[in-house]
Steps between C-alpha positions, in 0.01 A plus 500: 500500500548281197224272376624174351265338252686262266652167608848639436427806715363281778818288494696826519294618796557172685871522418526854636326396823735202539800723425390751767453220754842358408666838548332563834598152618860591417497824700396755238254780568261561211492874429269493200340268247431573134663843483393628157617786282467599137812291429397181673458327831704360785321200647642528852708760679652352814772581749745287693820595680449864398503411128199565278419208269301564183355161416373374167290186538462247220242230568418192305309178552747214537295269276538757222880508509568126508419235244387150597864396558553781754722699264476878508355638177452862610709727718317809632832683546524520119200735514716767664635671187709818468205732432316373810813544712538861384136575589548329835803716578315820403218398731741437788653843447157662510421313822820631661416856391131486592571357845788745559747221567851623578722454193758322717248234608599153380260324266496210257273330250413136565306243303283240668377216283201322651421153369143410590383140506123539471439125544697474825407853618867581560743766389876519469692829491837553332686823578730681259660787691613816321380392156588845364 
């Protein structure tokens, strides 16, 4: 199990928990969390309607992304660059091989962005299906 020590890591941990709760609320079954390989990590592996979803979670405190006029100054989706996507795909392939998943099984890669309002103790989740 991962140990989160920095503020950024703790925000990420909260975001992953909120993302898992969001997925379960929407009928997903969580198969695994934080599947790690030499290439990288998949935050959540879930299944719904016989489709495996490899989920990348990006979490950020809402007060960090907006200025005092409520304008967005940072978009966590921008953090998902080509090199990270390639590592993510390699990790998904290793998951499929390691778990002996039938090559005809449907799967996709989704991105969940979790905006955390630490003052209000609330979170908002935005879903980007099939980001790859």
